[in-house]
mmCIF file as gemmi writes it, N, C-alpha and C atoms, coordinates in Angstrom:
data_model
loop_
_atom_site.group_PDB
_atom_site.id
_atom_site.type_symbol
_atom_site.label_atom_id
_atom_site.label_alt_id
_atom_site.label_comp_id
_atom_site.label_asym_id
_atom_site.label_entity_id
_atom_site.label_seq_id
_atom_site.pdbx_PDB_ins_code
_atom_site.Cartn_x
_atom_site.Cartn_y
_atom_site.Cartn_z
_atom_site.occupancy
_atom_site.B_iso_or_equiv
_atom_site.pdbx_formal_charge
_atom_site.auth_seq_id
_atom_site.auth_asym_id
_atom_site.pdbx_PDB_model_num
ATOM 1 N N . MET Axp A 1 ? -156.929 -103.26 147.623 1 0 ? 1 A 1
ATOM 2 C CA . MET Axp A 1 ? -155.924 -102.638 146.794 1 0 ? 1 A 1
ATOM 3 C C . MET Axp A 1 ? -155.48 -103.667 145.759 1 0 ? 1 A 1
ATOM 4 N N . ASP Axp A 2 ? -155.455 -103.255 144.5 1 0 ? 2 A 1
ATOM 5 C CA . ASP Axp A 2 ? -155.039 -104.221 143.486 1 0 ? 2 A 1
ATOM 6 C C . ASP Axp A 2 ? -153.512 -104.277 143.378 1 0 ? 2 A 1
ATOM 7 N N . ALA Axp A 3 ? -153.022 -105.262 142.649 1 0 ? 3 A 1
ATOM 8 C CA . ALA Axp A 3 ? -151.575 -105.491 142.532 1 0 ? 3 A 1
ATOM 9 C C . ALA Axp A 3 ? -150.853 -104.295 141.914 1 0 ? 3 A 1
ATOM 10 N N . GLY Axp A 4 ? -151.474 -103.622 140.97 1 0 ? 4 A 1
ATOM 11 C CA . GLY Axp A 4 ? -150.861 -102.456 140.335 1 0 ? 4 A 1
ATOM 12 C C . GLY Axp A 4 ? -150.683 -101.306 141.315 1 0 ? 4 A 1
ATOM 13 N N . GLN Axp A 5 ? -151.692 -101.064 142.148 1 0 ? 5 A 1
ATOM 14 C CA . GLN Axp A 5 ? -151.594 -100.004 143.151 1 0 ? 5 A 1
ATOM 15 C C . GLN Axp A 5 ? -150.514 -100.324 144.172 1 0 ? 5 A 1
ATOM 16 N N . LEU Axp A 6 ? -150.455 -101.564 144.59 1 0 ? 6 A 1
ATOM 17 C CA . LEU Axp A 6 ? -149.447 -101.979 145.553 1 0 ? 6 A 1
ATOM 18 C C . LEU Axp A 6 ? -148.043 -101.843 144.958 1 0 ? 6 A 1
ATOM 19 N N . ALA Axp A 7 ? -147.877 -102.276 143.723 1 0 ? 7 A 1
ATOM 20 C CA . ALA Axp A 7 ? -146.581 -102.154 143.054 1 0 ? 7 A 1
ATOM 21 C C . ALA Axp A 7 ? -146.175 -100.691 142.94 1 0 ? 7 A 1
ATOM 22 N N . HIS Axp A 8 ? -147.149 -99.833 142.651 1 0 ? 8 A 1
ATOM 23 C CA . HIS Axp A 8 ? -146.863 -98.399 142.531 1 0 ? 8 A 1
ATOM 24 C C . HIS Axp A 8 ? -146.345 -97.818 143.84 1 0 ? 8 A 1
ATOM 25 N N . ARG Axp A 9 ? -146.917 -98.247 144.955 1 0 ? 9 A 1
ATOM 26 C CA . ARG Axp A 9 ? -146.479 -97.74 146.257 1 0 ? 9 A 1
ATOM 27 C C . ARG Axp A 9 ? -145.018 -98.067 146.546 1 0 ? 9 A 1
ATOM 28 N N . PHE Axp A 10 ? -144.562 -99.214 146.075 1 0 ? 10 A 1
ATOM 29 C CA . PHE Axp A 10 ? -143.221 -99.658 146.41 1 0 ? 10 A 1
ATOM 30 C C . PHE Axp A 10 ? -142.224 -99.506 145.262 1 0 ? 10 A 1
ATOM 31 N N . ALA Axp A 11 ? -142.643 -98.894 144.178 1 0 ? 11 A 1
ATOM 32 C CA . ALA Axp A 11 ? -141.751 -98.65 143.044 1 0 ? 11 A 1
ATOM 33 C C . ALA Axp A 11 ? -140.941 -97.378 143.272 1 0 ? 11 A 1
ATOM 34 N N . HIS Axp A 12 ? -139.854 -97.264 142.554 1 0 ? 12 A 1
ATOM 35 C CA . HIS Axp A 12 ? -139.046 -96.037 142.586 1 0 ? 12 A 1
ATOM 36 C C . HIS Axp A 12 ? -139.717 -95.029 141.664 1 0 ? 12 A 1
ATOM 37 N N . HIS Axp A 13 ? -139.823 -93.795 142.124 1 0 ? 13 A 1
ATOM 38 C CA . HIS Axp A 13 ? -140.477 -92.739 141.352 1 0 ? 13 A 1
ATOM 39 C C . HIS Axp A 13 ? -139.503 -91.583 141.147 1 0 ? 13 A 1
ATOM 40 N N . PRO Axp A 14 ? -138.553 -91.723 140.223 1 0 ? 14 A 1
ATOM 41 C CA . PRO Axp A 14 ? -137.603 -90.633 140.011 1 0 ? 14 A 1
ATOM 42 C C . PRO Axp A 14 ? -138.317 -89.428 139.401 1 0 ? 14 A 1
ATOM 43 N N . PRO Axp A 15 ? -137.843 -88.229 139.697 1 0 ? 15 A 1
ATOM 44 C CA . PRO Axp A 15 ? -138.477 -87.044 139.1 1 0 ? 15 A 1
ATOM 45 C C . PRO Axp A 15 ? -138.315 -87.079 137.586 1 0 ? 15 A 1
ATOM 46 N N . SER Axp A 16 ? -139.42 -86.908 136.878 1 0 ? 16 A 1
ATOM 47 C CA . SER Axp A 16 ? -139.401 -87.032 135.425 1 0 ? 16 A 1
ATOM 48 C C . SER Axp A 16 ? -139.406 -85.696 134.699 1 0 ? 16 A 1
ATOM 49 N N . THR Axp A 17 ? -139.624 -84.621 135.447 1 0 ? 17 A 1
ATOM 50 C CA . THR Axp A 17 ? -139.629 -83.298 134.818 1 0 ? 17 A 1
ATOM 51 C C . THR Axp A 17 ? -138.951 -82.297 135.755 1 0 ? 17 A 1
ATOM 52 N N . PRO Axp A 18 ? -138.475 -81.191 135.203 1 0 ? 18 A 1
ATOM 53 C CA . PRO Axp A 18 ? -137.915 -80.135 136.06 1 0 ? 18 A 1
ATOM 54 C C . PRO Axp A 18 ? -138.941 -79.595 137.058 1 0 ? 18 A 1
ATOM 55 N N . ALA Axp A 19 ? -140.212 -79.591 136.689 1 0 ? 19 A 1
ATOM 56 C CA . ALA Axp A 19 ? -141.254 -79.093 137.599 1 0 ? 19 A 1
ATOM 57 C C . ALA Axp A 19 ? -141.363 -79.983 138.84 1 0 ? 19 A 1
ATOM 58 N N . ILE Axp A 20 ? -141.221 -81.288 138.649 1 0 ? 20 A 1
ATOM 59 C CA . ILE Axp A 20 ? -141.291 -82.207 139.793 1 0 ? 20 A 1
ATOM 60 C C . ILE Axp A 20 ? -140.065 -82.03 140.673 1 0 ? 20 A 1
ATOM 61 N N . VAL Axp A 21 ? -138.901 -81.873 140.061 1 0 ? 21 A 1
ATOM 62 C CA . VAL Axp A 21 ? -137.676 -81.609 140.831 1 0 ? 21 A 1
ATOM 63 C C . VAL Axp A 21 ? -137.862 -80.349 141.666 1 0 ? 21 A 1
ATOM 64 N N . GLN Axp A 22 ? -138.431 -79.321 141.059 1 0 ? 22 A 1
ATOM 65 C CA . GLN Axp A 22 ? -138.642 -78.053 141.771 1 0 ? 22 A 1
ATOM 66 C C . GLN Axp A 22 ? -139.597 -78.229 142.95 1 0 ? 22 A 1
ATOM 67 N N . LYS Axp A 23 ? -140.645 -79.016 142.774 1 0 ? 23 A 1
ATOM 68 C CA . LYS Axp A 23 ? -141.577 -79.268 143.881 1 0 ? 23 A 1
ATOM 69 C C . LYS Axp A 23 ? -140.861 -79.951 145.043 1 0 ? 23 A 1
ATOM 70 N N . HIS Axp A 24 ? -140.034 -80.959 144.721 1 0 ? 24 A 1
ATOM 71 C CA . HIS Axp A 24 ? -139.268 -81.641 145.774 1 0 ? 24 A 1
ATOM 72 C C . HIS Axp A 24 ? -138.352 -80.653 146.498 1 0 ? 24 A 1
ATOM 73 N N . GLU Axp A 25 ? -137.692 -79.799 145.752 1 0 ? 25 A 1
ATOM 74 C CA . GLU Axp A 25 ? -136.784 -78.818 146.359 1 0 ? 25 A 1
ATOM 75 C C . GLU Axp A 25 ? -137.54 -77.835 147.238 1 0 ? 25 A 1
ATOM 76 N N . LEU Axp A 26 ? -138.708 -77.386 146.793 1 0 ? 26 A 1
ATOM 77 C CA . LEU Axp A 26 ? -139.513 -76.464 147.598 1 0 ? 26 A 1
ATOM 78 C C . LEU Axp A 26 ? -139.923 -77.105 148.92 1 0 ? 26 A 1
ATOM 79 N N . ILE Axp A 27 ? -140.338 -78.345 148.861 1 0 ? 27 A 1
ATOM 80 C CA . ILE Axp A 27 ? -140.744 -79.057 150.079 1 0 ? 27 A 1
ATOM 81 C C . ILE Axp A 27 ? -139.557 -79.215 151.019 1 0 ? 27 A 1
ATOM 82 N N . ARG Axp A 28 ? -138.409 -79.639 150.475 1 0 ? 28 A 1
ATOM 83 C CA . ARG Axp A 28 ? -137.212 -79.812 151.322 1 0 ? 28 A 1
ATOM 84 C C . ARG Axp A 28 ? -136.767 -78.482 151.918 1 0 ? 28 A 1
ATOM 85 N N . ASP Axp A 29 ? -136.767 -77.427 151.107 1 0 ? 29 A 1
ATOM 86 C CA . ASP Axp A 29 ? -136.327 -76.114 151.599 1 0 ? 29 A 1
ATOM 87 C C . ASP Axp A 29 ? -137.244 -75.592 152.7 1 0 ? 29 A 1
ATOM 88 N N . ALA Axp A 30 ? -138.549 -75.716 152.502 1 0 ? 30 A 1
ATOM 89 C CA . ALA Axp A 30 ? -139.499 -75.247 153.522 1 0 ? 30 A 1
ATOM 90 C C . ALA Axp A 30 ? -139.37 -76.071 154.801 1 0 ? 30 A 1
ATOM 91 N N . SER Axp A 31 ? -139.19 -77.373 154.646 1 0 ? 31 A 1
ATOM 92 C CA . SER Axp A 31 ? -139.026 -78.24 155.815 1 0 ? 31 A 1
ATOM 93 C C . SER Axp A 31 ? -137.745 -77.901 156.57 1 0 ? 31 A 1
ATOM 94 N N . ALA Axp A 32 ? -136.666 -77.682 155.831 1 0 ? 32 A 1
ATOM 95 C CA . ALA Axp A 32 ? -135.386 -77.331 156.456 1 0 ? 32 A 1
ATOM 96 C C . ALA Axp A 32 ? -135.473 -75.976 157.164 1 0 ? 32 A 1
ATOM 97 N N . ALA Axp A 33 ? -136.19 -75.028 156.566 1 0 ? 33 A 1
ATOM 98 C CA . ALA Axp A 33 ? -136.342 -73.715 157.191 1 0 ? 33 A 1
ATOM 99 C C . ALA Axp A 33 ? -137.11 -73.83 158.508 1 0 ? 33 A 1
ATOM 100 N N . LEU Axp A 34 ? -138.179 -74.612 158.516 1 0 ? 34 A 1
ATOM 101 C CA . LEU Axp A 34 ? -138.938 -74.788 159.754 1 0 ? 34 A 1
ATOM 102 C C . LEU Axp A 34 ? -138.113 -75.547 160.786 1 0 ? 34 A 1
ATOM 103 N N . ALA Axp A 35 ? -137.353 -76.539 160.355 1 0 ? 35 A 1
ATOM 104 C CA . ALA Axp A 35 ? -136.49 -77.273 161.287 1 0 ? 35 A 1
ATOM 105 C C . ALA Axp A 35 ? -135.476 -76.321 161.929 1 0 ? 35 A 1
ATOM 106 N N . GLN Axp A 36 ? -134.893 -75.441 161.132 1 0 ? 36 A 1
ATOM 107 C CA . GLN Axp A 36 ? -133.935 -74.47 161.655 1 0 ? 36 A 1
ATOM 108 C C . GLN Axp A 36 ? -134.604 -73.54 162.664 1 0 ? 36 A 1
ATOM 109 N N . LEU Axp A 37 ? -135.802 -73.067 162.345 1 0 ? 37 A 1
ATOM 110 C CA . LEU Axp A 37 ? -136.542 -72.193 163.255 1 0 ? 37 A 1
ATOM 111 C C . LEU Axp A 37 ? -136.829 -72.908 164.573 1 0 ? 37 A 1
ATOM 112 N N . LEU Axp A 38 ? -137.307 -74.137 164.494 1 0 ? 38 A 1
ATOM 113 C CA . LEU Axp A 38 ? -137.589 -74.895 165.714 1 0 ? 38 A 1
ATOM 114 C C . LEU Axp A 38 ? -136.329 -75.089 166.545 1 0 ? 38 A 1
ATOM 115 N N . ASN Axp A 39 ? -135.229 -75.375 165.888 1 0 ? 39 A 1
ATOM 116 C CA . ASN Axp A 39 ? -133.964 -75.576 166.589 1 0 ? 39 A 1
ATOM 117 C C . ASN Axp A 39 ? -133.513 -74.306 167.304 1 0 ? 39 A 1
ATOM 118 N N . GLU Axp A 40 ? -133.779 -73.153 166.703 1 0 ? 40 A 1
ATOM 119 C CA . GLU Axp A 40 ? -133.405 -71.874 167.324 1 0 ? 40 A 1
ATOM 120 C C . GLU Axp A 40 ? -134.353 -71.487 168.454 1 0 ? 40 A 1
ATOM 121 N N . VAL Axp A 41 ? -135.638 -71.725 168.271 1 0 ? 41 A 1
ATOM 122 C CA . VAL Axp A 41 ? -136.639 -71.301 169.253 1 0 ? 41 A 1
ATOM 123 C C . VAL Axp A 41 ? -136.661 -72.229 170.462 1 0 ? 41 A 1
ATOM 124 N N . ILE Axp A 42 ? -136.505 -73.508 170.221 1 0 ? 42 A 1
ATOM 125 C CA . ILE Axp A 42 ? -136.519 -74.484 171.318 1 0 ? 42 A 1
ATOM 126 C C . ILE Axp A 42 ? -135.067 -74.74 171.705 1 0 ? 42 A 1
ATOM 127 N N . ASP Axp A 43 ? -134.598 -74.008 172.713 1 0 ? 43 A 1
ATOM 128 C CA . ASP Axp A 43 ? -133.19 -74.072 173.095 1 0 ? 43 A 1
ATOM 129 C C . ASP Axp A 43 ? -132.798 -75.43 173.671 1 0 ? 43 A 1
ATOM 130 N N . LYS Axp A 44 ? -133.642 -75.934 174.537 1 0 ? 44 A 1
ATOM 131 C CA . LYS Axp A 44 ? -133.304 -77.163 175.261 1 0 ? 44 A 1
ATOM 132 C C . LYS Axp A 44 ? -133.496 -78.39 174.373 1 0 ? 44 A 1
ATOM 133 N N . GLU Axp A 45 ? -132.532 -79.306 174.433 1 0 ? 45 A 1
ATOM 134 C CA . GLU Axp A 45 ? -132.692 -80.594 173.761 1 0 ? 45 A 1
ATOM 135 C C . GLU Axp A 45 ? -133.621 -81.43 174.635 1 0 ? 45 A 1
ATOM 136 N N . CYS Axp A 46 ? -134.773 -81.774 174.095 1 0 ? 46 A 1
ATOM 137 C CA . CYS Axp A 46 ? -135.753 -82.513 174.875 1 0 ? 46 A 1
ATOM 138 C C . CYS Axp A 46 ? -136.537 -83.455 173.967 1 0 ? 46 A 1
ATOM 139 N N . ARG Axp A 47 ? -137.295 -84.302 174.593 1 0 ? 47 A 1
ATOM 140 C CA . ARG Axp A 47 ? -138.094 -85.276 173.857 1 0 ? 47 A 1
ATOM 141 C C . ARG Axp A 47 ? -139.049 -84.582 172.894 1 0 ? 47 A 1
ATOM 142 N N . GLU Axp A 48 ? -139.685 -83.516 173.351 1 0 ? 48 A 1
ATOM 143 C CA . GLU Axp A 48 ? -140.67 -82.816 172.531 1 0 ? 48 A 1
ATOM 144 C C . GLU Axp A 48 ? -140.028 -82.215 171.278 1 0 ? 48 A 1
ATOM 145 N N . LYS Axp A 49 ? -138.832 -81.636 171.443 1 0 ? 49 A 1
ATOM 146 C CA . LYS Axp A 49 ? -138.126 -81.074 170.287 1 0 ? 49 A 1
ATOM 147 C C . LYS Axp A 49 ? -137.772 -82.183 169.308 1 0 ? 49 A 1
ATOM 148 N N . SER Axp A 50 ? -137.286 -83.284 169.839 1 0 ? 50 A 1
ATOM 149 C CA . SER Axp A 50 ? -136.928 -84.419 168.996 1 0 ? 50 A 1
ATOM 150 C C . SER Axp A 50 ? -138.138 -84.948 168.234 1 0 ? 50 A 1
ATOM 151 N N . LEU Axp A 51 ? -139.266 -85.061 168.917 1 0 ? 51 A 1
ATOM 152 C CA . LEU Axp A 51 ? -140.49 -85.537 168.26 1 0 ? 51 A 1
ATOM 153 C C . LEU Axp A 51 ? -140.975 -84.545 167.207 1 0 ? 51 A 1
ATOM 154 N N . ALA Axp A 52 ? -140.873 -83.254 167.497 1 0 ? 52 A 1
ATOM 155 C CA . ALA Axp A 52 ? -141.282 -82.233 166.52 1 0 ? 52 A 1
ATOM 156 C C . ALA Axp A 52 ? -140.438 -82.342 165.254 1 0 ? 52 A 1
ATOM 157 N N . LEU Axp A 53 ? -139.126 -82.5 165.42 1 0 ? 53 A 1
ATOM 158 C CA . LEU Axp A 53 ? -138.246 -82.608 164.256 1 0 ? 53 A 1
ATOM 159 C C . LEU Axp A 53 ? -138.482 -83.913 163.499 1 0 ? 53 A 1
ATOM 160 N N . THR Axp A 54 ? -138.708 -84.992 164.227 1 0 ? 54 A 1
ATOM 161 C CA . THR Axp A 54 ? -139.008 -86.265 163.577 1 0 ? 54 A 1
ATOM 162 C C . THR Axp A 54 ? -140.316 -86.172 162.798 1 0 ? 54 A 1
ATOM 163 N N . SER Axp A 55 ? -141.322 -85.542 163.385 1 0 ? 55 A 1
ATOM 164 C CA . SER Axp A 55 ? -142.602 -85.373 162.701 1 0 ? 55 A 1
ATOM 165 C C . SER Axp A 55 ? -142.449 -84.502 161.462 1 0 ? 55 A 1
ATOM 166 N N . LEU Axp A 56 ? -141.609 -83.497 161.55 1 0 ? 56 A 1
ATOM 167 C CA . LEU Axp A 56 ? -141.361 -82.642 160.394 1 0 ? 56 A 1
ATOM 168 C C . LEU Axp A 56 ? -140.692 -83.443 159.274 1 0 ? 56 A 1
ATOM 169 N N . GLU Axp A 57 ? -139.77 -84.321 159.638 1 0 ? 57 A 1
ATOM 170 C CA . GLU Axp A 57 ? -139.162 -85.199 158.627 1 0 ? 57 A 1
ATOM 171 C C . GLU Axp A 57 ? -140.232 -86.059 157.96 1 0 ? 57 A 1
ATOM 172 N N . GLU Axp A 58 ? -141.162 -86.584 158.755 1 0 ? 58 A 1
ATOM 173 C CA . GLU Axp A 58 ? -142.239 -87.395 158.189 1 0 ? 58 A 1
ATOM 174 C C . GLU Axp A 58 ? -143.09 -86.582 157.225 1 0 ? 58 A 1
ATOM 175 N N . VAL Axp A 59 ? -143.39 -85.338 157.6 1 0 ? 59 A 1
ATOM 176 C CA . VAL Axp A 59 ? -144.148 -84.461 156.712 1 0 ? 59 A 1
ATOM 177 C C . VAL Axp A 59 ? -143.414 -84.309 155.384 1 0 ? 59 A 1
ATOM 178 N N . MET Axp A 60 ? -142.106 -84.053 155.455 1 0 ? 60 A 1
ATOM 179 C CA . MET Axp A 60 ? -141.313 -83.876 154.246 1 0 ? 60 A 1
ATOM 180 C C . MET Axp A 60 ? -141.34 -85.155 153.399 1 0 ? 60 A 1
ATOM 181 N N . PHE Axp A 61 ? -141.131 -86.298 154.03 1 0 ? 61 A 1
ATOM 182 C CA . PHE Axp A 61 ? -141.117 -87.559 153.296 1 0 ? 61 A 1
ATOM 183 C C . PHE Axp A 61 ? -142.458 -87.827 152.611 1 0 ? 61 A 1
ATOM 184 N N . TRP Axp A 62 ? -143.562 -87.663 153.353 1 0 ? 62 A 1
ATOM 185 C CA . TRP Axp A 62 ? -144.87 -87.942 152.779 1 0 ? 62 A 1
ATOM 186 C C . TRP Axp A 62 ? -145.241 -86.935 151.699 1 0 ? 62 A 1
ATOM 187 N N . ALA Axp A 63 ? -144.884 -85.682 151.9 1 0 ? 63 A 1
ATOM 188 C CA . ALA Axp A 63 ? -145.166 -84.676 150.874 1 0 ? 63 A 1
ATOM 189 C C . ALA Axp A 63 ? -144.396 -84.996 149.597 1 0 ? 63 A 1
ATOM 190 N N . ASN Axp A 64 ? -143.131 -85.388 149.743 1 0 ? 64 A 1
ATOM 191 C CA . ASN Axp A 64 ? -142.347 -85.739 148.561 1 0 ? 64 A 1
ATOM 192 C C . ASN Axp A 64 ? -142.88 -87.02 147.914 1 0 ? 64 A 1
ATOM 193 N N . ALA Axp A 65 ? -143.374 -87.949 148.71 1 0 ? 65 A 1
ATOM 194 C CA . ALA Axp A 65 ? -143.99 -89.153 148.141 1 0 ? 65 A 1
ATOM 195 C C . ALA Axp A 65 ? -145.233 -88.776 147.334 1 0 ? 65 A 1
ATOM 196 N N . ALA Axp A 66 ? -146.019 -87.84 147.845 1 0 ? 66 A 1
ATOM 197 C CA . ALA Axp A 66 ? -147.208 -87.399 147.123 1 0 ? 66 A 1
ATOM 198 C C . ALA Axp A 66 ? -146.828 -86.782 145.78 1 0 ? 66 A 1
ATOM 199 N N . VAL Axp A 67 ? -145.77 -85.996 145.767 1 0 ? 67 A 1
ATOM 200 C CA . VAL Axp A 67 ? -145.308 -85.393 144.516 1 0 ? 67 A 1
ATOM 201 C C . VAL Axp A 67 ? -144.803 -86.49 143.574 1 0 ? 67 A 1
ATOM 202 N N . ALA Axp A 68 ? -144.018 -87.415 144.093 1 0 ? 68 A 1
ATOM 203 C CA . ALA Axp A 68 ? -143.438 -88.468 143.268 1 0 ? 68 A 1
ATOM 204 C C . ALA Axp A 68 ? -144.51 -89.382 142.675 1 0 ? 68 A 1
ATOM 205 N N . ARG Axp A 69 ? -145.569 -89.616 143.426 1 0 ? 69 A 1
ATOM 206 C CA . ARG Axp A 69 ? -146.634 -90.527 142.983 1 0 ? 69 A 1
ATOM 207 C C . ARG Axp A 69 ? -147.789 -89.787 142.329 1 0 ? 69 A 1
ATOM 208 N N . GLU Axp A 70 ? -147.64 -88.507 142.1 1 0 ? 70 A 1
ATOM 209 C CA . GLU Axp A 70 ? -148.729 -87.635 141.672 1 0 ? 70 A 1
ATOM 210 C C . GLU Axp A 70 ? -149.482 -88.134 140.441 1 0 ? 70 A 1
ATOM 211 N N . LEU Axp A 71 ? -148.802 -88.676 139.446 1 0 ? 71 A 1
ATOM 212 C CA . LEU Axp A 71 ? -149.484 -89.122 138.236 1 0 ? 71 A 1
ATOM 213 C C . LEU Axp A 71 ? -150.524 -90.183 138.532 1 0 ? 71 A 1
ATOM 214 N N . ASN Axp A 72 ? -150.217 -91.075 139.463 1 0 ? 72 A 1
ATOM 215 C CA . ASN Axp A 72 ? -151.174 -92.12 139.8 1 0 ? 72 A 1
ATOM 216 C C . ASN Axp A 72 ? -152.437 -91.518 140.409 1 0 ? 72 A 1
ATOM 217 N N . TYR Axp A 73 ? -152.297 -90.481 141.206 1 0 ? 73 A 1
ATOM 218 C CA . TYR Axp A 73 ? -153.461 -89.863 141.834 1 0 ? 73 A 1
ATOM 219 C C . TYR Axp A 73 ? -154.336 -89.147 140.819 1 0 ? 73 A 1
ATOM 220 N N . ARG Axp A 74 ? -153.766 -88.813 139.678 1 0 ? 74 A 1
ATOM 221 C CA . ARG Axp A 74 ? -154.534 -88.112 138.64 1 0 ? 74 A 1
ATOM 222 C C . ARG Axp A 74 ? -155.142 -89.079 137.638 1 0 ? 74 A 1
ATOM 223 N N . GLY Axp A 75 ? -155.112 -90.351 137.954 1 0 ? 75 A 1
ATOM 224 C CA . GLY Axp A 75 ? -155.774 -91.317 137.1 1 0 ? 75 A 1
ATOM 225 C C . GLY Axp A 75 ? -154.884 -91.988 136.082 1 0 ? 75 A 1
ATOM 226 N N . ALA Axp A 76 ? -153.583 -91.718 136.082 1 0 ? 76 A 1
ATOM 227 C CA . ALA Axp A 76 ? -152.679 -92.404 135.165 1 0 ? 76 A 1
ATOM 228 C C . ALA Axp A 76 ? -152.516 -93.845 135.619 1 0 ? 76 A 1
ATOM 229 N N . SER Axp A 77 ? -152.043 -94.671 134.739 1 0 ? 77 A 1
ATOM 230 C CA . SER Axp A 77 ? -151.854 -96.078 135.118 1 0 ? 77 A 1
ATOM 231 C C . SER Axp A 77 ? -150.718 -96.207 136.119 1 0 ? 77 A 1
ATOM 232 N N . PRO Axp A 78 ? -150.778 -97.191 136.991 1 0 ? 78 A 1
ATOM 233 C CA . PRO Axp A 78 ? -149.733 -97.387 137.991 1 0 ? 78 A 1
ATOM 234 C C . PRO Axp A 78 ? -148.38 -97.656 137.343 1 0 ? 78 A 1
ATOM 235 N N . ALA Axp A 79 ? -147.34 -97.341 138.07 1 0 ? 79 A 1
ATOM 236 C CA . ALA Axp A 79 ? -145.988 -97.589 137.582 1 0 ? 79 A 1
ATOM 237 C C . ALA Axp A 79 ? -145.762 -99.084 137.426 1 0 ? 79 A 1
ATOM 238 N N . THR Axp A 80 ? -144.947 -99.43 136.48 1 0 ? 80 A 1
ATOM 239 C CA . THR Axp A 80 ? -144.595 -100.823 136.281 1 0 ? 80 A 1
ATOM 240 C C . THR Axp A 80 ? -143.668 -101.252 137.402 1 0 ? 80 A 1
ATOM 241 N N . PRO Axp A 81 ? -143.948 -102.358 138.069 1 0 ? 81 A 1
ATOM 242 C CA . PRO Axp A 81 ? -143.081 -102.771 139.167 1 0 ? 81 A 1
ATOM 243 C C . PRO Axp A 81 ? -141.692 -103.128 138.631 1 0 ? 81 A 1
ATOM 244 N N . PRO Axp A 82 ? -140.656 -102.887 139.45 1 0 ? 82 A 1
ATOM 245 C CA . PRO Axp A 82 ? -139.313 -103.228 139.007 1 0 ? 82 A 1
ATOM 246 C C . PRO Axp A 82 ? -139.185 -104.74 138.807 1 0 ? 82 A 1
ATOM 247 N N . THR Axp A 83 ? -138.357 -105.123 137.867 1 0 ? 83 A 1
ATOM 248 C CA . THR Axp A 83 ? -138.142 -106.545 137.631 1 0 ? 83 A 1
ATOM 249 C C . THR Axp A 83 ? -136.919 -107.004 138.392 1 0 ? 83 A 1
ATOM 250 N N . SER Axp A 84 ? -136.925 -108.259 138.795 1 0 ? 84 A 1
ATOM 251 C CA . SER Axp A 84 ? -135.779 -108.824 139.51 1 0 ? 84 A 1
ATOM 252 C C . SER Axp A 84 ? -134.73 -109.279 138.499 1 0 ? 84 A 1
ATOM 253 N N . PRO Axp A 85 ? -133.454 -109.151 138.894 1 0 ? 85 A 1
ATOM 254 C CA . PRO Axp A 85 ? -132.423 -109.666 137.995 1 0 ? 85 A 1
ATOM 255 C C . PRO Axp A 85 ? -132.567 -111.179 137.841 1 0 ? 85 A 1
ATOM 256 N N . ALA Axp A 86 ? -132.308 -111.648 136.661 1 0 ? 86 A 1
ATOM 257 C CA . ALA Axp A 86 ? -132.464 -113.088 136.384 1 0 ? 86 A 1
ATOM 258 C C . ALA Axp A 86 ? -131.384 -113.922 137.008 1 0 ? 86 A 1
């Protein structure tokens, strides 16, 4: 992995268009809906329910990361790494 790719992974990727904001909202809404369904269907608080919800959070996080980093996957140049204050 080159330095630009690594910097891109750890850079902040704010939504730059309304379409990207909408994608993030769709992912969060769908994830929240499934979390609510799981919470209703699985009555007992148990390890498996906790792991399912944690895994769902991971799905949401990674999906939103994919949306945020989408330009890089389409061949655009990597994001400029943040600079440190002097």
